[in-house]
N, C-alpha and C positions, 0 to 999 in steps of 0.2 A: 533526449527531451531538452529543449531549449528554455533557459529562464529568462524572463524579460524583467529588466530592472527599470524601475520609473525614474525619469530624470526630472519630474515636476512633482511637487506636493503642496500641501497646505499647512497649516500650523495646528491643526488638531482641535479646531472649533466646529461644533454643529450649530448653525445659524438658523434664525427664524425671523419673520417680520412681526413687529408689534404695532398695530394700527393706532393704539393709544399713544404711543411715543413718537409715532411716524418715523420709525427707523428699525434697524436690525439689532437683535438682541442675542446673547449667547444662549442656546437651548441646552446644550450640554458640552462636555469636554471628552474628546477621544482619550480613553485610558492610555497612559504612557506616552501620549503625544506632547508637542512642544508646550502648549498651553497648560496642560495638566502638570507638566514638570515644573513650570514656572511657579505655580502655586498662588498667583494673585488673582487670576481671573475666576469669576464664579458665574454660575448659570443665572441669567436675569441681567447681567451687565450689559449696557447699550454701547455699541460701536459708534464712535464719533468721527475718528479718522483712521485711514489706513495709508501709512506714509505721510505724503504732504496733501492728501486729498480728503476734503470733507465729504463724509458719507452720510450725512444727515438726510433723511428722506429717500435714501436709494434703496433699491431692492436687493435681496441676496444675490439674485443672479447679476445685477449691475456691478456688484463688488467682488464677485468671483475672480475675475482677472487680476484684481489688486492683490489678493491675498495668495493665490496659487503662483509659485515660480520655482525656480531652480532649487533642488534639494541642497541643503547646507547654506543657503542665503538667508539673510535677515529680512523680517517683516516688522515694521514699526506700527503698532496699533494703539490708539488712544480709546480709553473706555471710560464710560460713566458708571460707578458701581451701582448694583441693584439697590433700590431705596433712596437713591441720591447720594450726595457727597461730591467731593472734589474729583474731576476726571484724573486719570493716571495713564501713563504711557509705558508699554511693555515692548521689549524687543525679542521676538520670537523666531527661532530657527526653523526653517520650512523643512519638513521631513515626515517620514512614516514612523509609527512606533517601533517598527523593525529597524529601521535606520538608527533611531536613537538607542536601541538595545545593542547594536553592534558598535557604536562609538564609544571609546574608552571615556570613563568619567573624570 
């Protein structure tokens, strides 16, 4: 039985569109994923930038290609905290929870 190893992955964010904000927000974090391990991102945070790209007003499907990339590579995401406040940027490593479980801490 052959095992297929993914070469591309996201950062552990489940996203959804918020028409009131005209943007994309974090709906939930994938347990043990990069975003969950980071600890700063919360459900309801709004995505503002992915890398150098302003994603305000874009759909989830529009930004999918910006977030998914080679496992182990960095993804820079700027978010506005749920409830407002100053935007913050995180550097998340792309990978699956299984990838992170196998990587020495």
